[in-house]
C-alpha positions in Angstrom: 0.0 0.0 0.0 1.4 3.4 -1.1 1.4 6.4 1.3 2.3 10.0 0.6 3.6 12.6 3.0 5.0 16.2 3.0 8.6 16.3 4.2 10.6 19.3 5.1 14.3 19.2 4.1 17.3 21.5 4.6 20.2 22.1 2.2 23.3 24.3 2.6 21.4 27.3 1.0 17.7 26.9 1.8 14.9 24.9 3.3 12.6 23.2 0.9 9.7 20.7 0.7 9.1 17.5 -1.1 6.3 15.0 -1.5 7.5 11.6 -0.6 5.7 8.4 -1.6 6.5 5.3 0.5 5.5 1.7 0.9 6.5 -1.3 3.0 9.3 -3.4 1.6 10.2 -6.5 3.5 8.0 -5.2 6.4 9.9 -1.9 6.6 8.7 1.5 5.2 10.8 2.8 2.3 10.5 6.0 0.2 10.0 4.9 -3.4 9.4 8.3 -5.1 9.8 12.0 -4.4 8.6 15.2 -6.0 10.4 18.4 -5.4 8.1 21.3 -4.5 10.5 24.1 -3.7 10.8 26.7 -0.9 7.9 27.8 1.3 7.9 31.1 -0.5 7.3 29.3 -3.9 4.5 27.2 -2.4 2.8 30.3 -1.1 3.1 32.1 -4.4 1.8 29.0 -6.2 -1.2 28.8 -3.8 -2.0 32.5 -4.4 -1.5 32.2 -8.2 1.0 35.0 -8.4 4.2 33.2 -9.4 4.0 32.0 -13.0 4.2 35.2 -15.0 6.6 36.9 -12.6 9.2 34.2 -12.6 10.0 34.3 -16.3 13.2 36.3 -16.7 13.6 36.0 -20.5 11.5 35.0 -23.5 13.0 34.3 -26.9 10.7 33.9 -29.9 12.0 32.2 -33.0 10.6 31.1 -36.4 10.0 27.4 -36.5 7.3 26.3 -38.9 9.1 26.7 -42.2 12.5 25.4 -41.0 10.9 22.4 -39.2 8.8 21.2 -42.1 11.4 21.7 -44.9 14.4 20.4 -42.9 12.4 17.3 -42.0 11.8 16.6 -45.7 15.5 17.1 -46.4 16.4 14.6 -43.8 13.7 12.1 -45.0 15.2 12.1 -48.5 18.8 11.9 -47.3 19.8 15.0 -49.1 22.9 15.6 -46.9 24.2 12.1 -47.6 23.6 12.5 -51.4 25.6 15.7 -51.4 28.4 14.4 -49.2 28.7 11.3 -51.4 29.5 13.5 -54.4 32.5 15.3 -52.8 35.4 14.5 -50.6 36.0 15.9 -47.1 37.3 14.6 -43.9 34.6 13.5 -41.5 35.2 16.4 -39.2 32.6 19.1 -38.2 29.9 20.3 -40.5 29.9 18.7 -44.0 29.3 20.2 -47.5 25.8 18.7 -47.3 25.1 20.6 -44.1 26.2 23.9 -45.7 24.2 23.3 -48.9 21.0 22.4 -46.9 21.3 25.4 -44.6 21.8 27.7 -47.7 18.8 26.0 -49.4 16.5 26.5 -46.4 17.6 30.1 -46.3 16.9 30.7 -50.0 13.5 29.0 -49.6 12.3 31.0 -46.6 14.2 34.3 -46.2 17.0 34.7 -48.7 20.0 36.6 -47.4 23.6 36.9 -48.3 26.0 34.3 -46.9 27.4 36.8 -44.4 23.9 37.1 -42.8 23.0 33.4 -42.7 24.2 33.0 -39.1 22.0 36.0 -38.1 19.0 34.3 -39.9 19.8 30.9 -38.2 19.8 32.6 -34.8 16.3 33.9 -35.5 15.0 30.4 -36.2 14.6 27.0 -34.4 16.8 25.3 -37.0 19.2 24.1 -34.3 16.4 21.9 -33.0 15.9 20.2 -36.4 19.4 20.2 -37.9 22.8 19.6 -36.3 24.7 22.9 -36.3 27.9 24.4 -35.2 26.9 28.0 -34.7 30.5 29.3 -34.7 31.1 27.8 -38.2 28.4 29.7 -40.0 30.4 32.6 -41.3 30.5 33.3 -45.0 34.0 32.1 -45.5 33.0 28.6 -44.3 30.2 28.6 -46.9 32.7 29.6 -49.6 35.3 27.0 -48.6 32.7 24.2 -48.7 31.1 25.4 -51.9 34.5 25.3 -53.6 34.6 21.5 -53.0 32.0 21.1 -55.7 32.9 21.3 -59.4 30.4 21.5 -62.3 30.0 17.7 -62.7 29.5 17.3 -58.9 26.8 19.9 -58.9 25.0 18.4 -61.9 25.3 14.8 -60.4 23.9 16.0 -57.1 20.9 17.7 -58.7 20.2 14.6 -60.9 20.6 12.2 -57.9 18.3 14.2 -55.7 15.6 14.5 -58.4 15.8 10.7 -59.0 15.4 10.0 -55.3 12.4 12.4 -55.1 10.7 10.8 -58.1 11.1 7.4 -56.6 10.0 8.2 -53.0 7.2 10.5 -54.0 6.0 8.2 -56.8 6.1 11.1 -59.3 4.5 10.2 -62.6 7.1 10.8 -65.4 4.7 10.2 -68.3 4.9 13.9 -69.0 7.6 16.6 -68.5 7.2 20.3 -69.0 10.4 22.0 -70.1 11.2 25.7 -70.3 14.0 28.2 -69.8 14.4 31.6 -68.1 17.2 33.9 -67.1 18.3 35.7 -63.9 20.1 39.0 -63.6 23.2 39.7 -61.6 25.5 42.7 -61.0 28.7 41.4 -62.5 30.9 43.9 -64.1 31.0 43.6 -67.8 34.8 42.9 -67.7 34.5 40.0 -65.2 35.4 36.8 -67.0 32.4 34.3 -67.1 31.1 31.6 -69.4 27.7 31.8 -67.9 27.0 35.5 -67.2 26.1 37.2 -70.5 24.2 40.2 -71.8 20.9 39.1 -73.3 17.2 40.1 -73.5 16.2 40.2 -69.9 13.0 38.6 -68.8 13.2 40.9 -65.8 13.5 44.0 -68.1 17.1 44.6 -67.0 18.8 44.6 -70.3 21.7 46.6 -69.0 22.8 43.7 -66.7 24.4 40.4 -67.3 22.3 37.3 -66.9 22.6 33.5 -66.4 20.2 31.1 -68.1 18.4 28.2 -66.3 16.8 25.3 -68.2 14.5 23.0 -66.1 12.0 20.2 -66.6 9.2 19.7 -64.1 6.5 17.1 -63.7 3.1 18.0 -65.1 1.0 17.5 -61.9 3.1 19.1 -59.1 5.7 21.2 -60.7 8.6 19.4 -58.9 12.0 20.2 -60.7 13.4 16.9 -61.9 16.1 18.3 -64.1 18.0 21.6 -64.3 21.1 23.0 -66.0 22.7 26.4 -66.2 23.7 27.8 -69.6 25.1 31.0 -71.1 22.2 33.4 -71.1 22.8 34.6 -74.7 22.4 31.1 -76.2 19.1 30.6 -78.1 16.5 28.4 -76.4 16.4 26.0 -79.3 20.1 25.3 -79.2 20.0 24.9 -75.4 17.2 22.3 -75.6 18.9 20.4 -78.4 22.2 20.3 -76.4 20.5 19.2 -73.2 18.0 16.6 -74.5 20.5 13.7 -74.3 21.1 14.5 -70.6 17.4 14.6 -70.0 17.0 11.3 -71.7 19.7 9.8 -69.5 17.9 11.2 -66.4 14.6 9.6 -67.4 16.2 6.2 -68.2 17.9 6.1 -64.8 14.6 7.0 -63.0 12.1 5.0 -65.0 12.7 1.3 -65.1 10.0 0.2 -67.4 11.3 2.2 -70.4 7.9 3.8 -71.1 7.9 6.8 -73.4 7.7 10.4 -72.0 5.8 13.3 -73.5 7.8 16.6 -73.5 5.8 19.8 -73.5 7.6 23.0 -74.6 6.9 26.3 -76.3 7.8 27.5 -79.8 11.0 29.1 -78.8 12.6 25.6 -78.4 11.7 24.3 -81.8 14.5 23.0 -84.1 14.7 20.3 -86.7 17.5 18.5 -84.8 15.5 18.4 -81.6 12.3 17.1 -83.2 14.4 14.5 -85.1 16.0 13.3 -81.8 12.5 13.0 -80.2 11.3 11.0 -83.2 14.3 8.6 -82.9 14.0 8.2 -79.2 10.4 7.0 -79.3 9.4 9.8 -76.9 6.6 12.2 -77.7 6.1 15.9 -77.7 3.5 18.6 -77.6 4.8 21.9 -78.9 3.6 25.0 -80.7 4.4 27.0 -83.8 4.3 30.7 -84.5 1.1 31.7 -86.3 3.3 33.8 -88.5 4.5 30.5 -90.2 0.9 29.3 -90.7 -1.0 32.3 -92.2 -3.2 30.1 -94.3 -4.4 28.1 -91.2 -5.1 31.4 -89.4 -7.3 32.6 -92.2 -9.6 29.6 -91.7 -13.2 30.5 -91.3 -14.6 30.4 -87.8 -17.3 28.1 -89.1 -14.6 25.3 -89.0 -13.9 25.8 -85.3 -15.6 23.5 -82.8 -16.2 24.3 -79.1 -14.1 21.8 -77.2 -14.8 21.1 -73.5 -11.7 20.6 -71.4 -11.2 18.5 -68.2 -11.1 21.6 -66.0 -14.6 22.7 -67.1 -13.5 25.4 -69.5 -14.1 25.5 -73.2 -12.0 26.5 -76.2 -12.7 26.9 -79.9 -10.4 24.8 -82.0 -10.0 22.7 -85.2 -7.6 20.0 -86.1 -5.7 19.2 -89.3 -2.5 17.5 -90.5 0.6 19.1 -92.0 4.1 18.0 -92.8 6.5 19.7 -90.4 10.2 18.7 -89.8 9.9 15.9 -92.4 6.8 14.1 -91.0 3.1 14.5 -91.0 2.1 16.1 -87.6 -1.2 16.7 -85.9 -2.0 20.4 -86.0 -4.5 22.0 -83.6 -5.5 25.6 -84.1 -7.2 27.3 -81.1 -8.7 30.7 -80.7 -9.2 32.7 -77.5 -11.3 35.8 -77.7 -9.8 37.5 -74.6 -6.3 37.0 -76.0 -7.5 38.3 -79.3 -8.7 41.6 -77.7 -5.5 42.0 -75.7 -3.3 41.5 -78.7 -5.5 43.7 -80.9 -5.1 46.5 -78.3 -1.3 46.1 -78.3 -1.2 46.0 -82.1 -3.1 49.2 -82.5 -1.0 50.9 -79.8 2.3 49.9 -81.4 1.1 51.2 -84.7 0.3 54.6 -83.1 3.6 54.7 -81.3 5.5 53.9 -84.5 3.6 56.7 -86.3 4.4 59.2 -83.6 8.1 58.3 -83.7 8.1 58.5 -87.5 6.5 62.0 -87.3 9.5 63.1 -85.2 11.9 61.3 -87.6 10.3 63.1 -90.6 11.4 66.5 -89.2 14.9 65.3 -88.6 15.1 63.9 -92.2 14.2 67.2 -93.7 17.3 68.7 -92.2 19.6 65.7 -92.6 23.3 66.6 -93.3 25.3 65.5 -96.3 26.5 62.3 -94.6 23.0 60.7 -94.9 21.8 58.8 -98.0 18.4 57.7 -99.2 19.3 54.2 -98.2 20.3 55.1 -94.7 17.1 57.2 -94.2 15.0 54.3 -95.4 16.8 51.9 -93.1 16.4 54.1 -90.1 12.6 54.5 -90.8 12.3 50.7 -91.1 14.2 50.2 -87.8 11.5 52.3 -86.1 8.9 49.9 -87.4 10.9 46.9 -86.3 11.4 48.3 -82.8 7.6 48.6 -82.4 7.0 45.2 -84.0 4.9 46.6 -86.8 7.2 45.8 -89.8 5.1 45.5 -92.9 2.0 47.2 -91.4 3.1 50.7 -92.4 4.4 51.6 -95.8 7.4 53.9 -95.8 8.2 56.1 -98.8 11.4 58.2 -98.9 12.7 60.7 -101.5 15.5 63.1 -101.7 14.7 66.8 -101.7 16.7 70.0 -101.7 18.7 70.1 -98.5 17.3 66.9 -97.0 14.9 64.0 -97.4 11.1 63.6 -97.4 9.7 60.6 -95.5 6.0 59.6 -95.6 4.2 56.7 -93.8 0.8 55.3 -94.3 -1.1 52.3 -92.9 -1.1 49.2 -95.1 -4.8 48.2 -94.4 -4.7 44.8 -96.2 -1.6 43.8 -94.2 -3.2 45.0 -90.9 -6.4 43.0 -91.6 -4.3 40.0 -92.4 -2.3 40.4 -89.2 -5.6 40.5 -87.2 -6.4 37.0 -88.5 -3.4 35.7 -86.5 -4.4 37.4 -83.2 -5.7 35.2 -80.5 -4.6 32.0 -82.4 -2.3 29.3 -81.1 -0.8 26.6 -83.3 -0.2 23.4 -81.4 1.6 20.4 -83.1 2.3 17.0 -81.7 3.2 13.4 -82.5 0.8 12.0 -80.0 -1.8 10.2 -82.0 -3.8 8.6 -79.2 -4.6 11.7 -77.2 -8.0 13.4 -77.8 -8.1 17.0 -79.1 -9.0 18.2 -75.6 -6.1 16.3 -74.0 -3.6 17.8 -76.4 -4.9 21.3 -75.7 -5.0 20.8 -71.9 -1.5 19.3 -72.0 0.0 22.3 -73.7 -1.9 24.7 -71.4 -0.2 22.9 -68.4 3.0 24.8 -69.3 1.6 27.3 -66.8 3.0 25.1 -64.0 6.6 25.6 -65.1 5.9 29.4 -65.4 4.7 29.3 -61.8 7.9 27.6 -60.8 9.9 30.5 -62.4 7.6 33.1 -60.9 8.3 31.8 -57.3 12.1 31.9 -57.9 11.8 35.5 -58.9 9.5 36.6 -56.1 10.7 39.1 -53.5 10.2 36.6 -50.6 10.3 32.9 -51.4 13.0 30.7 -53.1 14.6 33.9 -54.4 17.3 33.2 -57.1 18.1 36.6 -58.4 20.1 38.7 -58.2 23.0 36.3 -57.7 25.7 38.0 -55.6 28.5 35.6 -56.7 31.4 36.4 -58.8 32.6 33.1 -60.2 30.9 30.6 -62.4 31.6 27.8 -59.9 29.8 29.6 -57.1 26.9 30.6 -59.4 26.4 26.8 -60.1 26.3 26.0 -56.4 24.1 29.0 -55.7 21.6 27.6 -58.4 21.8 24.2 -56.7 20.8 25.6 -53.3 17.9 27.5 -54.9 16.7 24.4 -56.8 16.9 22.3 -53.6 15.0 25.0 -51.7 12.4 25.0 -54.5 12.2 21.2 -54.5 11.6 21.1 -50.7 8.8 23.7 -51.1 7.1 21.8 -53.9 7.2 18.5 -52.1 5.7 20.1 -49.0 3.0 21.7 -51.1 2.3 18.4 -52.9 1.8 16.6 -49.6 -0.4 19.4 -48.2 -2.6 19.4 -51.4 -2.9 15.6 -51.3 -4.4 15.9 -47.9 -6.9 18.6 -48.8 -4.9 21.9 -48.7 -6.4 24.1 -51.5 -4.2 27.2 -51.4 -1.0 28.1 -53.3 2.5 27.3 -52.3 3.0 31.0 -51.5 0.1 30.9 -49.0 1.6 27.7 -47.5 4.9 29.4 -46.9 3.2 32.4 -45.4 1.4 30.2 -42.9 4.5 28.2 -42.0 6.6 31.3 -41.6 4.0 32.7 -39.1 4.5 29.6 -36.9 6.8 30.6 -34.0 8.0 29.0 -30.8 8.9 30.7 -27.6 11.8 29.7 -25.3 11.2 30.7 -21.7 14.0 31.1 -19.2 13.2 30.9 -15.5 15.4 32.1 -12.6 17.5 29.4 -11.0 16.8 27.0 -13.9 19.5 26.2 -16.4 17.1 24.4 -18.7 14.8 26.6 -20.8 11.2 25.7 -21.4 10.0 25.6 -25.0 6.4 26.4 -26.1 4.8 26.7 -29.5 3.1 30.1 -29.9 -0.6 30.3 -30.5 -1.7 28.9 -33.9 -4.5 30.1 -36.1 -7.0 27.4 -37.2 -5.5 27.6 -40.7 -2.0 27.0 -39.4 -3.1 24.1 -37.3 -5.0 22.6 -40.2 -1.9 23.0 -42.4 0.3 21.2 -39.9 -2.2 18.4 -39.7 -2.3 18.1 -43.5 1.5 18.0 -43.5 1.4 15.4 -40.7 3.9 17.5 -38.8 4.1 17.1 -35.1 4.3 20.4 -33.1 6.8 20.8 -30.2 3.9 20.4 -27.7 2.9 17.1 -29.2 6.3 15.4 -29.5 
């Protein structure tokens, strides 16, 4: 039989009380368990309910939601071991894999420079989820470890991680969406680089150098399964043709049943060599062609268009035919979108007016041209104005020489403008997939939006930010891109799992909710061990953690 009693005890420094539980053992009473209660002052304050809030001497709040969820995914997939397996380093202290994962988490959640990563780590609960040596997080340690990875190592790591993800997450590889983009940086024009080049900027920063990124994602979740950097001034079609063999190799290593894959890409990637390789590989494609190359198709009467219902509930007007393209008969689908037509019509009319206004100013200059100008140079400059406004052929330019200058006149070519309008709102899709329905081909090409969303998030001001790249050598740019892709991959996996369990919002919203999850560390007087408590969660945050099957600190 157990009995409990209150016992007063003395130590060198104070008198305190304990609850002692005793029972008879071999006929003699023995204390079998004790609970420390504290001093008489503490017992009184507890009885009066005045001690709890006054005794806390320090509270530290740190971000936990994002680092906890993403680092757990990184550990689950063994990303550190994959990275460390691709480079050599003594088994001492933090590894290359540790530094890459920390940098990837930073890029995904709160991108900073390498010199500020330690400050960011201190503001999070990452030390509870990833082994860290806080005194080894200065920027030089990051650079030293990044230098251990050459181009081949970086590419092998990216491919190995993608393969592991596809296997564990059971990613369907029947369809891959491929596209390219570029990211600006602030490299001086004289800094040697094979990657950073001047090009047409997709961020409207044409005065800066850029790096190019080619990537392929799965159609359903947008998880990056292949990526490569390339010189930004290379044409998209040459890049795809150069990388297609590496993509084939990645597919063959990941897919064991040798089934064919359908590649989806836009018209900028078209080339005869690429389509020939796809034909020979037995893989399939869904691509597009510029309406400019199919004017006859665009003039087709709307009576031939059918209203096609798509799987997502929308409808599109389209008709199908067959044409020989790149040496073989291909399925051709022409679609028309009225909203796109109206937007493109507005831009066309605006560009014509802008070109006319600039030509009016040019006319006055031509009247007073000096003796160095010729009729040919005046005509060429006028045509350059049309080209700059994308209205070549829609305005007729006449130039003639006069006393002391040149006369320039411009007028609308109405037949050419009306013909151009027949191409507005039209999309020309071509494919070698014969078994897909018309609606499936159209929907497949429209799914290119998922890779565009991947690029959008890497160019956002907050999440998985990839530009600008503050690195001054090609080797570090490659590792920087690897950390960004790993960060993106962790985010897409988390979003995939949440959506599979009923989460209906975007990846951006998921990251907002996770970043708002914080934990508090409470320090009490005379206690060396801090107490940790998760801060209050909204219903939406709690629901997200449930859908991610993530245990909170209070439930572990």
